[in-house]
C-alpha positions in Angstrom: 39.7 -45.2 6.1 40.6 -47.0 9.3 41.4 -50.7 9.1 38.4 -51.8 11.2 36.1 -49.7 9.0 37.6 -51.2 5.8 37.2 -54.7 7.2 33.6 -54.1 8.2 32.9 -52.6 4.7 34.5 -55.7 3.1 32.4 -58.0 5.3 29.2 -56.1 4.6 29.9 -56.1 0.8 30.4 -59.9 0.9 27.2 -60.3 2.8 25.4 -58.2 0.2 26.9 -60.4 -2.6 25.8 -63.5 -0.8 22.2 -62.2 -0.7 22.4 -61.1 -4.3 24.1 -57.8 -5.0 21.4 -55.3 -5.8 23.3 -52.6 -7.6 24.9 -52.4 -11.0 28.4 -53.4 -12.2 29.9 -49.9 -11.6 28.8 -49.8 -8.0 30.0 -53.4 -7.6 33.5 -52.5 -8.9 33.6 -49.5 -6.6 32.5 -51.5 -3.6 35.0 -54.2 -4.4 37.9 -51.7 -4.1 37.7 -51.8 -0.3 39.5 -55.1 -0.6 42.4 -53.3 -2.4 42.6 -51.0 0.7 42.9 -54.0 3.0 45.7 -55.4 0.9 47.5 -52.1 1.0 47.4 -52.2 4.7 49.8 -55.1 4.6 52.3 -53.7 2.1 55.8 -53.1 3.3 56.3 -52.5 7.0 52.6 -52.9 7.9 53.2 -56.7 8.1 55.4 -56.1 11.1 52.8 -54.2 13.1 51.6 -55.6 16.3 48.3 -57.5 15.6 49.0 -57.8 11.9 48.7 -61.6 12.0 45.3 -61.4 13.7 44.2 -58.7 11.2 45.3 -60.9 8.3 43.3 -63.8 9.7 40.2 -61.6 9.9 40.6 -60.7 6.2 41.1 -64.4 5.2 37.8 -65.4 6.9 35.9 -62.8 4.8 37.9 -63.7 1.7 36.9 -67.4 2.1 33.2 -66.4 2.3 33.6 -64.3 -0.8 35.4 -67.1 -2.8 32.5 -69.5 -2.0 29.9 -67.2 -3.6 31.8 -66.4 -6.8 30.9 -67.8 -10.2 33.7 -70.3 -11.0 35.9 -69.6 -13.9 34.6 -66.1 -14.6 36.8 -63.0 -14.8 35.7 -59.8 -16.4 38.1 -58.2 -18.9 40.3 -55.3 -17.7 40.6 -56.4 -14.1 43.8 -56.2 -12.2 45.7 -59.4 -11.3 44.4 -59.8 -7.7 42.2 -62.8 -7.2 39.2 -60.7 -6.3 39.4 -58.1 -9.1 37.3 -59.2 -12.0 35.5 -61.9 -10.0 31.7 -61.9 -10.0 29.2 -63.5 -7.7 27.2 -66.5 -9.0 24.0 -64.6 -8.5 22.8 -61.1 -8.1 20.0 -58.6 -8.4 18.4 -57.4 -11.7 20.8 -54.5 -12.3 23.9 -56.6 -11.8 22.6 -59.5 -13.9 21.7 -57.1 -16.7 25.0 -55.1 -16.5 27.2 -58.2 -16.6 25.3 -59.6 -19.6 25.4 -56.3 -21.5 28.9 -55.2 -20.7 30.8 -58.5 -20.4 28.4 -61.2 -21.9 28.6 -62.9 -18.5 25.5 -64.6 -17.1 24.8 -65.0 -13.4 21.7 -66.3 -11.7 19.0 -63.7 -10.8 17.9 -63.4 -7.1 14.2 -62.5 -7.2 13.3 -59.3 -5.4 16.8 -57.9 -5.5 
């Protein structure tokens, strides 16, 4: 996946979460992995690439939006140590709300119609 595509996917995922993620926890975890791809783009020599600083700033803007919609103090078990892994939005659609409750005993607010 190209960097621009990964950044767009990350931004669209964050938008979906802000509206109330409408799929289940397994889809959420899968969609969240695009952030891992963005992080890998900056491992090793990639930091030295021309435009890397601008690309990093683009990621930070989306990261900040994501952090604002997360449920504070919640991290699901088994997540990696990155700040985004294991984080859950404060609200979601029926499927995500039910999956988080059933699988992790974690409650988030329901967004009606999602």
